[in-house]
C-alpha positions in Angstrom: 23.2 228.7 31.4 20.7 228.5 28.6 20.9 226.9 25.1 22.1 229.1 22.2 18.9 230.5 20.8 19.9 230.4 17.2 22.5 227.9 15.9 25.1 229.3 13.6 24.6 228.0 10.1 27.7 226.2 9.1 28.8 225.6 5.5 32.3 224.4 6.4 32.9 220.7 6.9 35.8 219.3 8.9 39.2 220.2 7.7 39.6 216.5 7.3 36.9 213.7 7.7 36.5 212.6 11.3 37.4 209.1 10.3 40.4 210.0 8.2 43.9 209.2 9.5 46.2 212.1 9.7 48.7 210.2 7.7 49.9 211.2 4.2 51.1 208.4 2.0 53.0 208.2 -1.2 52.3 206.1 -4.3 54.3 203.1 -3.1 54.4 201.6 0.4 56.3 199.0 2.3 54.3 196.8 4.6 55.4 195.7 8.0 55.7 192.2 6.7 58.0 193.4 3.8 55.7 191.9 1.3 56.7 194.8 -0.9 60.3 195.7 -1.5 60.9 199.3 -2.7 63.9 200.1 -4.8 64.9 203.7 -5.2 66.8 204.2 -8.4 68.8 207.2 -9.7 69.5 207.3 -13.5 72.3 209.6 -14.7 73.1 210.5 -18.4 76.5 210.8 -20.0 76.6 214.4 -18.8 76.2 213.3 -15.2 72.7 214.9 -14.9 69.5 213.0 -14.0 67.6 211.4 -16.8 64.0 212.6 -16.7 60.8 211.3 -18.3 61.3 207.6 -17.8 58.3 205.3 -17.2 57.8 202.0 -15.5 58.2 200.3 -18.9 61.8 201.5 -19.1 62.9 199.5 -16.1 63.5 195.8 -15.4 64.3 194.3 -12.0 65.7 190.9 -11.1 65.8 189.4 -7.6 68.4 186.7 -7.3 68.5 186.4 -11.1 64.7 186.0 -11.3 62.7 188.7 -13.2 60.2 190.5 -11.0 57.0 192.3 -11.9 57.1 195.9 -11.0 53.9 196.4 -9.0 54.4 200.0 -8.1 56.2 203.0 -9.7 56.8 206.6 -8.7 59.0 209.3 -10.2 59.9 212.0 -7.6 61.7 215.1 -8.7 63.3 216.6 -5.6 64.3 219.7 -7.5 60.7 220.7 -7.7 59.6 222.9 -4.8 56.7 221.4 -2.9 53.5 223.5 -3.0 52.2 224.7 0.3 50.4 221.9 2.2 51.9 219.1 0.0 52.4 215.8 1.6 55.8 214.5 2.6 58.1 212.8 0.0 57.9 209.0 -0.2 60.4 207.7 2.4 62.4 205.6 0.0 62.9 208.6 -2.3 64.2 211.1 0.2 67.7 212.3 0.1 69.6 211.4 3.2 73.0 212.9 3.8 75.3 211.8 6.7 77.9 214.4 7.4 80.8 212.5 9.0 83.8 214.3 10.4 87.0 212.2 10.8 88.9 213.2 13.9 91.6 210.6 13.7 92.9 211.1 10.1 92.6 214.9 9.9 94.3 217.9 11.4 92.1 219.8 13.9 92.4 223.0 11.9 91.3 221.2 8.7 88.2 220.0 10.6 87.4 223.5 11.9 87.7 224.8 8.3 85.5 222.0 7.0 82.7 222.7 9.4 82.1 226.0 7.7 81.3 224.3 4.4 79.3 221.6 6.2 77.3 224.3 8.0 76.5 226.1 4.8 75.5 222.9 3.2 73.0 222.2 6.0 71.6 225.8 6.0 71.6 226.5 2.3 72.3 223.5 0.0 69.9 221.0 1.4 66.4 220.8 -0.1 63.3 221.5 1.9 62.4 217.8 2.0 66.0 216.4 2.5 67.2 214.8 5.7 70.6 215.0 7.1 72.5 213.5 10.1 75.8 214.5 11.8 78.4 212.1 13.1 82.1 212.0 14.1 84.7 209.3 13.9 87.7 208.7 16.1 89.8 205.6 16.9 88.8 206.0 20.6 85.0 206.2 20.1 84.4 204.8 16.6 81.4 206.4 14.8 79.4 208.6 17.2 76.0 209.9 16.0 75.3 213.4 17.1 72.0 214.1 15.3 70.0 211.5 13.5 68.4 212.0 10.1 66.2 215.0 10.4 65.1 218.1 8.5 65.7 220.3 11.6 68.4 222.5 10.3 68.9 224.3 13.7 69.8 221.1 15.4 72.0 220.0 12.5 73.8 223.4 12.4 74.3 223.3 16.2 75.9 219.9 16.0 78.2 221.0 13.1 79.2 224.2 14.9 80.3 222.4 18.1 81.2 219.0 16.6 80.0 217.5 19.9 83.0 218.9 21.8 81.1 221.7 23.4 78.7 220.2 25.9 75.2 221.1 24.7 72.2 221.5 26.9 71.3 217.9 27.8 68.4 217.1 25.5 67.9 213.6 26.8 66.8 212.2 23.5 67.9 208.6 22.8 66.9 208.9 19.2 69.1 211.9 18.7 66.6 214.3 17.0 67.5 216.8 19.7 71.2 217.6 20.0 70.8 220.7 22.1 67.7 221.4 24.2 68.0 225.2 23.5 65.3 226.1 21.0 62.8 223.5 22.2 60.3 223.4 25.0 59.0 226.8 24.0 62.2 228.7 23.8 62.8 231.0 20.8 65.3 228.8 18.9 68.9 227.8 18.6 71.1 230.6 17.5 72.9 229.6 14.3 76.3 231.2 14.0 77.1 231.6 10.3 80.5 233.2 10.4 82.1 232.2 13.7 84.8 234.2 15.3 88.5 233.6 15.8 88.2 233.2 19.6 85.5 230.5 19.2 87.5 228.8 16.5 90.7 228.8 18.5 88.9 227.2 21.4 87.5 224.5 19.1 90.9 223.8 17.6 92.4 223.4 21.1 89.6 221.0 22.1 90.1 218.9 18.9 93.9 218.8 19.5 93.3 217.5 23.0 91.5 214.4 21.7 93.2 213.9 18.4 95.7 211.2 17.9 96.5 212.1 14.4 100.1 212.8 15.2 103.2 211.0 13.8 102.6 207.2 13.5 104.8 205.2 15.8 105.1 202.4 13.3 103.5 201.1 10.1 101.9 198.2 11.9 100.3 200.7 14.4 99.1 202.8 11.5 97.6 199.8 9.7 95.8 198.9 12.9 94.2 202.3 12.9 93.1 201.8 9.3 91.6 198.4 10.2 89.6 200.1 13.1 88.3 202.7 10.6 87.1 199.9 8.2 85.5 198.0 11.0 83.7 201.1 12.3 82.5 202.0 8.8 81.2 198.4 8.4 79.2 198.6 11.6 77.9 202.0 10.5 76.7 200.7 7.2 75.0 197.7 8.7 73.2 200.0 11.1 72.1 202.3 8.3 70.3 199.4 6.6 67.5 200.2 9.1 67.0 203.5 7.3 65.0 203.5 4.1 66.4 204.7 0.8 69.9 205.6 -0.3 72.3 207.1 2.3 75.0 209.5 1.0 77.8 209.7 3.5 79.8 212.9 3.1 83.1 211.8 4.6 85.2 214.9 5.7 88.8 213.7 6.1 92.4 214.0 5.1 92.6 210.2 4.6 95.3 207.8 5.6 98.5 207.0 3.6 97.6 205.2 0.4 100.7 203.0 0.6 99.1 200.9 3.2 96.8 199.6 0.4 98.9 199.9 -2.8 102.5 200.0 -1.5 105.3 202.3 -2.5 107.5 202.7 -5.6 110.4 200.3 -5.7 113.7 201.7 -4.4 117.1 200.8 -6.0 118.0 198.9 -2.9 114.9 196.8 -3.0 115.4 196.1 -6.7 118.9 194.8 -6.0 117.5 192.5 -3.2 115.0 191.1 -5.7 117.6 190.6 -8.4 119.8 188.6 -6.1 116.9 186.6 -4.7 117.1 188.1 -1.3 113.3 188.5 -1.1 113.2 188.3 2.7 115.0 191.6 2.9 112.0 193.4 1.2 109.1 194.5 3.4 106.3 193.1 1.3 103.5 195.2 3.0 105.5 198.4 2.5 106.4 197.6 -1.0 103.2 196.0 -2.3 100.6 197.1 0.2 98.7 195.1 2.7 96.7 192.3 1.1 94.5 191.9 4.2 93.7 195.6 4.2 92.8 195.5 0.5 90.5 192.6 1.2 88.9 194.4 4.1 88.3 197.4 1.9 86.7 195.3 -0.8 84.5 193.7 1.8 83.6 197.1 3.2 82.5 198.3 -0.3 80.3 195.3 -0.7 78.6 195.9 2.6 78.0 199.5 1.7 76.5 198.6 -1.7 74.3 196.0 -0.1 72.8 198.5 2.4 72.3 201.2 -0.2 75.0 203.5 1.3 77.7 205.4 -0.7 80.6 207.4 0.6 81.6 210.7 -1.0 85.0 211.4 0.4 85.9 215.1 0.8 89.6 215.9 1.0 89.7 218.7 3.6 93.5 219.1 3.6 93.3 222.0 1.2 90.4 223.9 2.9 91.6 227.2 4.2 91.1 227.6 7.9 89.4 230.6 9.6 92.7 230.9 11.5 94.8 230.5 8.4 93.1 232.5 5.6 96.1 232.1 3.4 96.0 228.3 3.7 99.5 228.0 5.1 98.8 225.3 7.6 101.1 222.5 8.4 100.6 219.6 5.9 99.5 216.3 7.3 102.2 214.1 5.9 102.6 213.4 2.2 99.5 214.0 0.0 99.4 210.3 -0.8 96.4 210.3 1.4 94.3 211.4 -1.6 94.7 207.9 -3.0 93.2 206.4 0.2 90.2 208.7 0.0 89.7 207.6 -3.6 89.9 204.0 -2.8 87.3 204.3 0.0 84.9 206.3 -2.2 85.4 204.1 -5.3 84.8 200.9 -3.3 81.3 202.1 -2.4 80.4 203.7 -5.7 81.0 207.3 -4.5 83.2 210.2 -5.6 86.1 212.2 -4.2 85.6 216.0 -3.9 89.0 217.6 -3.9 88.4 221.3 -4.6 88.2 222.0 -0.9 88.0 225.8 -1.0 84.9 225.6 -3.2 83.3 222.7 -1.4 79.9 224.4 -1.5 79.9 224.1 -5.3 81.0 220.5 -5.1 78.3 219.6 -2.7 75.8 221.6 -4.8 76.6 219.3 -7.8 76.0 216.3 -5.6 72.6 217.6 -4.7 71.8 218.3 -8.3 72.9 214.8 -9.4 70.6 213.2 -6.7 67.6 215.3 -7.5 65.5 212.7 -9.3 64.5 209.4 -7.9 62.4 206.6 -9.4 60.9 204.3 -6.8 60.1 200.8 -8.1 58.2 198.2 -6.0 58.4 194.5 -6.4 56.7 191.7 -4.5 59.2 188.7 -4.1 57.5 185.4 -4.6 59.4 183.5 -1.9 59.2 182.6 1.8 60.4 185.1 4.4 63.8 184.2 5.8 64.9 186.9 8.3 68.3 188.3 7.6 68.7 186.7 4.2 70.3 188.9 1.5 68.6 189.1 -1.9 70.7 190.4 -4.8 69.0 192.9 -7.1 69.7 193.9 -10.7 68.1 197.0 -12.1 68.3 197.8 -15.8 67.0 200.8 -17.7 66.4 201.1 -21.5 67.9 204.6 -21.7 71.0 204.4 -24.0 74.3 205.4 -22.2 72.6 205.9 -18.9 74.2 204.9 -15.6 71.9 203.2 -13.0 72.5 203.8 -9.3 70.4 201.4 -7.3 70.7 199.3 -4.2 72.6 196.1 -4.8 70.1 194.1 -2.8 68.2 193.9 0.4 68.1 192.0 3.7 64.8 190.5 4.8 63.6 192.1 8.0 65.1 190.7 11.2 63.5 190.7 14.7 64.2 193.6 16.9 66.2 191.4 19.3 68.7 190.7 16.5 69.3 194.4 15.9 72.1 196.4 17.5 71.2 199.3 19.8 72.1 201.8 17.0 70.0 199.9 14.5 67.0 200.0 16.9 67.4 203.8 17.4 67.8 204.4 13.6 64.8 202.3 12.8 62.5 204.2 15.2 63.9 207.6 14.1 63.3 206.7 10.4 59.7 205.9 11.1 59.2 209.2 13.0 61.1 211.4 10.6 59.4 210.0 7.5 56.0 209.4 9.1 55.9 205.8 7.9 52.6 204.2 8.7 52.7 201.4 11.2 49.5 200.0 12.8 50.7 196.7 14.4 49.8 198.4 17.7 46.8 200.8 16.9 47.7 203.4 19.5 45.5 206.5 19.7 46.6 210.0 20.8 44.8 212.9 22.5 46.6 216.3 22.9 45.0 219.5 24.0 46.7 222.8 24.7 46.0 224.7 28.0 47.2 228.2 28.9 50.1 228.2 31.4 50.5 231.9 32.2 53.8 231.7 30.3 54.8 232.1 26.6 54.6 228.3 26.1 51.3 226.5 26.6 51.0 223.3 28.5 50.0 220.4 26.2 49.1 217.2 28.0 49.3 214.2 25.7 47.4 211.0 26.3 48.6 207.9 24.4 46.2 205.0 24.6 47.8 201.6 23.8 45.5 198.6 23.6 46.8 195.6 25.5 46.0 192.7 23.1 47.9 194.3 20.2 50.7 195.3 22.5 51.2 191.8 23.9 50.7 189.9 20.7 53.6 187.4 20.3 55.2 188.6 23.6 55.7 185.5 25.7 58.1 187.0 28.2 57.6 187.8 31.8 58.6 191.5 31.5 57.0 194.2 29.3 59.2 196.9 28.0 57.1 199.5 26.1 58.8 202.5 24.4 56.8 205.7 24.0 58.1 208.6 21.8 56.3 211.9 21.1 57.8 214.8 19.0 56.2 218.1 18.1 57.5 219.6 14.9 56.6 223.1 13.6 55.9 224.1 10.1 59.6 224.7 9.3 60.5 221.2 10.4 62.0 222.3 13.7 61.7 220.1 16.8 60.0 222.2 19.5 59.4 219.7 22.3 59.3 216.0 22.9 59.1 213.3 25.6 60.4 209.8 25.6 59.6 207.1 28.1 60.2 203.3 28.6 57.3 201.7 30.6 58.1 198.4 32.3 55.6 195.9 33.8 55.7 192.5 35.4 53.6 190.4 33.0 53.3 187.5 35.5 51.0 189.9 37.5 49.5 192.3 35.0 49.1 190.3 31.8 45.4 189.6 32.3 44.6 193.3 33.1 46.6 194.5 30.1 44.8 192.0 27.8 41.4 193.4 29.0 42.5 197.0 28.7 45.9 198.3 27.9 48.2 201.2 28.9 47.3 204.9 29.1 50.4 207.0 29.1 50.1 210.7 30.1 53.0 212.9 28.8 53.4 216.6 28.6 54.8 219.1 26.0 55.5 222.9 26.3 54.8 224.7 23.0 54.4 228.3 22.0 51.4 229.4 19.9 51.5 227.8 16.4 50.7 224.8 14.2 52.5 221.5 14.8 52.6 218.0 13.7 52.6 215.6 16.7 54.4 212.4 15.8 53.9 209.5 18.2 55.5 206.1 18.2 55.0 203.2 20.5 57.1 200.0 20.3 57.2 196.7 22.2 61.0 196.3 22.8 60.8 192.5 22.8 58.7 191.8 19.7 59.5 194.9 17.7 55.8 195.5 17.0 55.1 199.3 16.5 52.3 201.8 16.2 52.8 205.2 14.7 50.4 208.1 14.4 50.7 211.7 13.3 48.2 214.4 14.0 47.8 218.2 13.5 48.0 220.2 16.7 47.1 223.9 17.0 48.2 225.8 20.0 46.4 229.1 20.4 47.9 232.3 21.7 45.3 232.5 24.6 45.1 236.2 24.3 43.0 237.9 27.0 41.3 240.0 24.3 40.0 236.9 22.5 37.7 234.2 23.9 38.8 230.7 23.0 37.1 227.3 23.3 39.2 224.1 23.6 37.9 220.9 22.0 35.4 219.0 24.3 37.0 216.0 26.1 34.8 213.0 26.7 35.2 211.2 30.0 34.9 207.4 30.5 35.5 204.7 33.1 39.2 203.9 33.7 38.2 200.2 33.6 41.2 197.8 33.5 43.5 200.2 31.9 46.9 200.8 33.5 47.6 204.5 33.8 51.2 205.8 33.7 51.8 209.5 34.3 55.0 210.8 33.0 56.4 214.3 33.0 57.8 216.7 30.5 61.4 217.7 30.4 62.6 220.1 33.1 61.8 223.7 32.4 62.2 226.9 34.5 59.6 227.4 37.2 57.4 225.0 39.0 55.5 222.6 36.8 51.8 222.9 37.0 49.7 219.8 37.5 48.6 217.9 34.4 45.5 219.7 33.2 43.9 216.3 32.3 43.9 215.4 36.0 41.6 218.3 36.7 39.2 217.1 34.0 38.9 213.6 35.5 36.0 212.7 37.7 35.8 209.9 40.2 36.5 206.7 38.3 36.6 208.7 35.0 39.4 209.8 32.8 39.8 211.6 29.5 38.9 209.4 26.5 41.0 209.5 23.3 38.0 208.2 21.3 34.8 207.7 23.4 32.5 204.8 22.7 28.9 205.9 23.2 25.9 203.6 22.9 22.8 205.2 21.4 20.5 206.7 24.1 23.2 206.3 26.8 24.3 209.4 28.7 28.0 210.3 28.8 30.0 213.0 30.4 32.4 215.5 28.8 34.4 218.5 29.9 34.5 221.8 28.1 37.2 224.4 28.9 36.7 228.0 27.8 39.0 231.0 28.1 38.0 234.7 28.4 34.3 234.3 27.9 32.7 237.4 29.7 29.9 236.5 32.1 28.6 238.8 34.9 26.8 237.7 38.0 23.4 237.7 36.3 24.6 236.8 32.8 24.9 233.2 31.7 27.0 231.6 29.0 25.0 230.4 26.0 25.6 226.8 24.9 24.6 224.9 21.8 25.6 221.7 20.1 25.2 219.9 16.8 25.8 216.3 15.6 28.1 215.7 12.6 28.5 212.8 10.3 31.9 211.2 9.7 32.4 213.3 6.6 31.6 216.5 8.5 28.0 217.0 7.3 25.8 218.6 9.9 23.1 216.2 11.1 20.8 217.4 13.9 21.0 219.7 16.9 21.4 217.9 20.2 21.1 219.1 23.7 23.8 219.2 26.4 22.9 219.2 30.0 25.1 221.3 32.3 26.1 219.4 35.4 28.5 221.9 36.8 30.5 225.0 36.0 33.6 226.6 37.6 34.1 230.3 38.1 36.5 232.0 35.9 40.1 231.8 37.2 42.8 234.4 37.1 43.8 233.1 33.7 40.3 233.5 32.4 39.6 229.7 32.4 36.2 228.2 33.1 35.5 224.4 33.1 32.1 223.1 32.3 31.0 219.5 33.1 28.3 218.4 30.6 26.1 215.4 29.9 25.5 214.2 26.4 23.1 211.5 25.2 23.6 210.1 21.7 20.3 209.9 19.8 18.9 206.4 19.8 18.5 206.4 16.1 22.3 206.6 15.4 23.7 203.7 13.4 27.1 202.3 14.3 30.0 204.4 13.1 32.0 207.5 13.8 30.5 210.9 14.5 31.4 214.3 15.7 30.0 216.6 18.4 30.3 220.3 17.6 29.8 222.6 20.6 29.1 226.4 20.4 29.6 228.8 23.2 28.9 232.5 23.5 29.6 234.9 26.4 26.8 236.1 28.6 27.1 239.7 27.3 26.9 238.6 23.7 29.8 238.8 21.3 31.3 236.2 18.9 30.3 232.6 19.0 33.2 230.1 19.4 33.0 226.4 18.4 35.0 223.3 18.8 34.6 219.6 17.9 35.3 216.2 19.3 34.8 212.8 17.7 33.1 209.7 19.2 32.3 206.2 18.1 29.0 204.4 18.2 29.8 200.7 18.5 
């Protein structure tokens, strides 16, 4: 091999500075210590439409009756289409819709008909930057989350189509981004059925009927017990949703329970005579006047929802025509007094009742329109942190006749141990879906795509987790480390992921972890394309988190085109604990982790190499489909780059070894690089050029390194 005789002159800098974090941020941010409290506010005029053009001066905020200075302000119009490449919406301003199907207070055929409207809402009515989740409720299982808040419409539509009754391909995702593994791990995508057919619908009705207990009530007391269970499940759901930023609009698809359990029934002549003659004991007070305990529980439920910034929009699905009953002549679910119950639930939380079932799409479209503008206010409370304490908020606006929709207050952040399992999952999912910055654990990620001989490339992912930050405040004897990695394409679809919990005995490994940390090796399978790789690590005991997002490009690895992977620096494994995981099971034998073949004796891939000036370091360079005959050598060149991408000076790379081209056209070069002794401390880039021995196009790739 010989150096490239003439370096290609480059006028392009890095797509982003080497030192820049691949993390977009909005105008207002909430710190991990909750020193800032963000208040998303919707302002509606007398016509029910959003009031636009308000400024920070138009708002006032009180925390516990004390006026607060507004230290951050942002107006986000979700009706505007994001330009290509625009950053994500501020997490507190996103619309979040939870589509909740009620199995216990609805006929199966009504649910089947309602899913058509829900499916169209997911596929057509949601905005590009909206998030949605899908859940079911039943007396037997309570609220069951099928898909967490996500913008992946394919996963949402799949969950709506089956309602969790058809067993999906086991996705193995505890955070519930993946409902069905079809469509990820390099497969084409989940088929979305827009119309459905009568055979599929009949099967779904039969399945629903098998689990439904919405038949005739055995007694009023039994029925009231079911209503109490509904209220308790909704209360637990609301408390869990407090872990999710912003307002949560629950679209509750149900026929409702009988309203007389709350408000009673009209007085009969017999009851009137009993009362006239003083025979009060002969009148069933709960039946006549409604259940006072139930009314109190509903009032309490409404308060909990308002405190956690949740609102229920109840959708009466009794009138929606079924795909099996196009004329709508289905058996009625008892008296239509159930409408009053739906109103009571929605009204208690500040929501609305949507009754025009056969035009539900238009009703939901109006809901989307009304929620299209969000003002985000930020305050900095001047009081000590008291975990779990509730602060009452009052938000006022100077616009005459306007109606303000804002959170009633907020709870100060609690420790992870105090959260329920659902709250823990929702908290982690919220950070990932909204790409919320967390650097309590400054984890670093390295991901490189390798050809696999199949449609999907193998993408080994190295997550480097420094021990001191990981173990800070952890005084236990056992380490429980959660690692999550999700690859999302340009349409917001989840294409592959891995999840792992790493455990360690700290009585034996604490010292080693403190001097190094954990290196976790995972694997993704991805077809050619551009992705965002979202990675979250969390200490299960302390709740400390680290989140990063990076752009990931997977080439097509066409035999007609030479391709050069980014160079990978190698460094000593030191005191780091290496944990090698695996990707999810896919067809065919899994090839060995390509990172393993790059590792030398006592060396492993470095996420960000630390190179002292004048010190030699090793790196691997993997090239595909570069022609080179027996007497023709590859031409190699390199150049040093500043942190902002400016070319500095050419540098020489010594070739220590080179493999022959494999059947897949892959060649691996082992190189030696010495950083110039004149380099000041800071971050730099090494750009490598490669040309085939018979000439042709020059390919280049870049890796970053740090001079301490």
